[in-house]
Backbone bond lengths (Angstrom), bond angles and torsions (degrees), N, CA, C in turn:
res aa  C-N    CA-C-N  psi(-1)  N-CA   C-N-CA  omega(-1)  CA-C   N-CA-C  phi
1 X - - - 1.441 - - 1.518 111.60 -
2 X 1.331 116.84 -20.65 1.458 121.42 -178.97 1.528 112.54 -88.67
3 X 1.327 117.37 2.20 1.458 119.84 177.51 1.514 115.08 87.32
4 X 1.315 118.11 16.80 1.465 121.64 -177.75 1.529 111.44 -63.57
5 X 1.325 117.48 -43.08 1.472 119.80 -177.05 1.530 111.15 -62.99
6 X 1.337 119.46 -55.11 1.468 117.68 -179.79 1.530 112.99 -64.79
7 X 1.323 118.06 -34.77 1.466 120.16 179.03 1.532 110.84 -65.27
8 X 1.324 116.93 -39.57 1.468 120.69 179.28 1.523 110.80 -66.50
9 X 1.317 116.39 -46.02 1.465 120.23 179.18 1.523 110.28 -61.31
10 X 1.333 117.20 -44.43 1.457 120.38 179.92 1.524 111.37 -63.03
11 X 1.315 117.11 -41.77 1.468 120.15 -179.82 1.530 110.89 -64.37
12 X 1.322 117.11 -42.26 1.468 119.99 177.45 1.522 110.69 -61.44
13 X 1.323 116.50 -41.32 1.469 120.07 178.19 1.526 110.92 -67.41
14 X 1.323 117.28 -38.65 1.462 120.62 176.83 1.526 111.60 -61.86
15 X 1.315 116.23 -30.96 1.459 121.24 179.51 1.522 112.82 -84.07
16 X 1.340 116.32 1.35 1.460 119.70 175.08 1.508 116.48 109.10
17 X 1.310 118.74 0.44 1.463 120.07 178.31 1.523 109.52 -65.30
18 X 1.311 116.31 127.76 1.468 120.21 179.83 1.517 111.92 -114.13
19 X 1.315 117.47 -17.61 1.453 121.23 -178.81 1.521 108.75 -135.84
20 X 1.316 116.12 96.05 1.456 121.06 179.99 1.519 110.34 -99.19
21 X 1.308 115.31 148.72 1.469 122.25 173.77 1.521 106.56 -146.47
22 X 1.317 117.38 138.65 1.463 120.60 -177.49 1.525 110.55 -123.05
23 X 1.313 114.07 149.38 1.461 121.41 170.74 1.518 106.08 -122.85
24 X 1.319 116.87 120.09 1.456 122.55 179.75 1.527 107.22 -99.56
25 X 1.306 115.24 118.77 1.458 120.41 -175.13 1.520 112.83 -83.76
26 X 1.306 115.69 178.33 1.461 120.66 178.24 1.525 111.27 -61.51
27 X 1.304 115.76 151.07 1.459 122.25 176.48 1.518 106.89 -154.85
28 X 1.297 116.91 -174.89 1.459 118.29 174.95 1.529 107.73 -70.83
29 X 1.308 117.17 137.38 1.472 120.57 -176.02 1.524 111.34 -86.85
30 X 1.310 115.29 169.66 1.457 121.24 -179.09 1.518 114.01 -63.50
31 X 1.305 118.11 -27.34 1.465 120.97 178.61 1.527 111.81 -71.09
32 X 1.345 115.68 -18.65 1.467 120.18 -173.77 1.518 114.51 -115.13
33 X 1.339 118.35 -9.85 1.468 120.73 -174.25 1.523 110.63 -102.47
34 X 1.325 115.69 81.99 1.454 122.29 -179.39 1.527 109.79 -73.13
35 X 1.324 115.25 135.64 1.460 121.93 178.54 1.523 108.63 -139.61
36 X 1.325 117.70 164.60 1.460 119.82 173.65 1.538 110.32 -63.46
37 X 1.307 116.74 150.51 1.466 122.24 -179.45 1.527 111.60 -53.78
38 X 1.317 117.70 -41.39 1.469 121.38 179.89 1.528 112.06 -59.86
39 X 1.331 116.28 -39.48 1.459 120.05 179.39 1.530 110.36 -68.12
40 X 1.322 116.54 -40.57 1.469 119.28 177.52 1.526 110.28 -61.17
41 X 1.318 116.94 -41.88 1.467 120.61 179.14 1.528 110.91 -64.57
42 X 1.327 117.74 -41.02 1.463 121.50 179.08 1.529 110.43 -65.23
43 X 1.308 116.97 -40.36 1.465 120.79 178.06 1.525 110.55 -64.79
44 X 1.315 116.63 -38.71 1.464 121.03 178.38 1.517 112.52 -65.63
45 X 1.320 117.38 -29.11 1.464 120.51 177.00 1.527 111.05 -69.24
46 X 1.331 117.46 -27.73 1.460 122.15 178.29 1.520 110.53 -83.64
47 X 1.321 115.87 -44.16 1.459 121.49 -178.31 1.525 108.93 -144.74
48 X 1.324 117.57 117.89 1.465 120.00 -175.01 1.532 114.72 -66.70
49 X 1.332 118.59 -13.82 1.471 119.97 179.12 1.528 112.19 -91.27
50 X 1.313 118.32 -4.91 1.463 121.92 -175.80 1.528 114.46 -75.67
51 X 1.331 120.83 -39.39 1.464 119.47 -179.38 1.524 111.55 -60.23
52 X 1.329 114.80 139.09 1.461 120.81 -179.39 1.519 109.26 -144.04
53 X 1.310 114.71 -179.20 1.462 122.72 177.34 1.525 107.14 -132.77
54 X 1.324 116.14 135.52 1.462 119.83 179.97 1.528 110.82 -72.45
55 X 1.327 114.32 172.73 1.469 120.84 176.36 1.521 111.22 -56.28
56 X 1.328 116.93 -28.80 1.465 120.27 -177.48 1.523 112.89 -96.91
57 X 1.339 117.35 4.58 1.458 120.82 175.80 1.515 115.38 90.04
58 X 1.320 118.37 10.91 1.465 121.17 179.75 1.528 110.13 -92.36
59 X 1.348 117.67 161.61 1.467 120.69 179.97 1.528 111.42 -60.14
60 X 1.319 115.21 143.57 1.459 121.28 -179.29 1.520 109.12 -152.06
61 X 1.327 115.61 169.30 1.461 120.64 171.75 1.522 109.21 -133.11
62 X 1.316 114.94 151.15 1.456 122.33 175.30 1.527 106.39 -109.20
63 X 1.322 115.54 94.72 1.460 121.81 -174.68 1.525 111.20 -60.52
64 X 1.324 117.23 -47.50 1.469 120.47 -177.73 1.525 111.27 -61.64
65 X 1.318 117.79 -40.95 1.465 120.58 178.12 1.523 110.17 -61.09
66 X 1.326 117.17 -39.86 1.454 120.98 178.19 1.515 112.90 -66.06
67 X 1.327 116.54 -39.17 1.464 120.53 178.57 1.529 109.94 -66.43
68 X 1.327 116.72 -46.17 1.469 120.57 178.48 1.527 110.28 -60.17
69 X 1.319 117.02 -42.40 1.466 121.14 179.38 1.532 110.99 -61.85
70 X 1.321 117.12 -44.57 1.463 120.13 179.94 1.522 111.49 -65.19
71 X 1.333 117.20 -41.76 1.463 120.39 177.78 1.526 110.91 -62.32
72 X 1.319 116.42 -41.98 1.466 120.82 178.87 1.519 110.69 -62.46
73 X 1.323 117.13 -42.70 1.469 121.41 177.89 1.524 111.66 -62.51
74 X 1.324 117.18 -27.35 1.461 122.30 179.49 1.526 112.17 -93.05
75 X 1.328 116.31 11.69 1.477 122.91 178.97 1.523 112.92 61.25
76 X 1.323 115.98 35.79 1.462 121.15 175.27 1.530 107.44 -105.31
77 X 1.344 117.24 111.44 1.466 118.85 177.27 1.529 109.79 -61.20
78 X 1.321 116.07 140.81 1.457 117.58 179.90 1.524 111.51 -146.31
79 X 1.311 113.22 154.73 1.457 122.69 172.94 1.516 106.70 -112.81
80 X 1.315 116.09 148.38 1.456 121.37 -178.59 1.517 107.94 -121.32
81 X 1.322 116.63 113.77 1.458 121.66 178.49 1.524 107.58 -82.94
82 X 1.326 118.06 119.46 1.463 120.11 -174.84 1.526 112.97 -72.24
83 X 1.302 114.72 162.64 1.457 121.23 175.35 1.506 111.56 135.45
84 X 1.328 115.82 142.97 1.462 121.92 177.22 1.526 108.16 -114.41
85 X 1.330 115.83 125.46 1.458 121.33 -177.41 1.526 112.37 -65.96
86 X 1.308 117.30 -20.92 1.466 119.09 178.07 1.521 111.51 -88.16
87 X 1.313 116.45 -35.07 1.466 120.62 -175.46 1.527 113.55 -85.63
88 X 1.316 117.45 -22.66 1.458 120.95 -175.59 1.528 111.26 -107.57
89 X 1.313 116.74 126.23 1.458 120.59 177.43 1.527 111.72 -70.48
90 X 1.317 117.36 -16.00 1.469 121.71 179.50 1.526 112.62 -78.80
91 X 1.314 118.17 -12.57 1.459 122.03 -177.16 1.525 109.94 -112.12
92 X 1.321 115.96 139.26 1.454 121.75 -179.68 1.533 110.91 -73.44
93 X 1.322 116.11 140.06 1.462 121.92 174.84 1.526 109.04 -144.00
94 X 1.335 116.46 118.73 1.463 119.60 176.89 1.525 110.34 -60.06
95 X 1.333 116.67 -43.70 1.456 119.90 -179.26 1.526 111.15 -62.89
96 X 1.328 116.28 -36.78 1.461 119.99 -179.54 1.514 113.45 -79.00
97 X 1.330 116.30 -37.40 1.461 120.88 -175.49 1.532 112.92 -90.49
98 X 1.340 116.69 -28.33 1.452 120.04 -178.66 1.521 113.94 74.65
99 X 1.315 117.47 13.04 1.461 121.67 176.55 1.526 108.84 -143.12
100 X 1.312 115.67 160.68 1.454 118.68 -177.74 1.521 110.89 -72.51
101 X 1.303 114.16 158.02 1.459 122.34 178.23 1.511 107.57 -148.36
102 X 1.286 117.83 -163.84 1.458 120.47 -176.75 1.523 112.09 -131.14
103 X 1.310 115.12 137.29 1.457 124.54 167.97 1.517 105.80 -126.82
104 X 1.287 117.33 162.65 1.457 119.75 179.93 1.518 109.96 -136.70
105 X 1.307 115.42 146.63 1.453 122.31 170.44 1.518 107.50 -114.81
106 X 1.295 116.55 140.62 1.457 120.01 -176.49 1.520 109.19 -129.02
107 X 1.329 116.03 132.78 1.459 122.22 171.90 1.519 106.06 -119.94
108 X 1.307 115.41 130.14 1.466 119.56 -176.03 1.520 108.96 -126.28
109 X 1.316 116.63 132.56 1.454 122.90 177.14 1.521 108.00 -99.79
110 X 1.309 115.67 121.71 1.459 121.07 177.80 1.517 109.72 -104.51
111 X 1.313 117.44 145.43 1.479 118.95 176.50 1.512 109.63 -67.02
112 X 1.321 116.81 152.82 1.470 120.03 176.82 1.526 109.32 -59.77
113 X 1.323 116.06 149.67 1.461 119.61 177.20 1.521 109.70 -56.89
114 X 1.336 115.92 129.56 1.457 120.99 178.70 1.513 113.64 77.00
115 X 1.325 118.73 10.69 1.465 120.16 -177.91 1.499 112.42 -138.22
116 X 1.300 115.39 176.70 1.451 123.19 178.52 1.521 109.95 -98.24
117 X 1.307 116.31 151.85 1.463 120.33 174.95 1.526 108.99 -70.22
118 X 1.320 116.58 143.02 1.469 120.55 -179.80 1.502 111.29 -76.65
């Protein structure tokens, strides 16, 4: 909602990236990420696919869906790795575990096709 996705894509393009591709990993899903109604409305103003409803019918947002939607709008091909950090014991969740853990973000520079990396 703060514009991180478009700002990141724009900065990468400003630095010379011509072929971007994103992989959006598992996160808490919209059925499990309860938020205040105002926040859901604000998220919907940024991306219409972000507003959701929890299992119990309360306002929620689907962060990953919003990120994928924003990347698609910016013509960045992306893959979405399924999974909910709250529903799956295989995925780390601070809210579920009550202790810190680790996630990682990776940016990789590939040489141009048929050329060497600078």
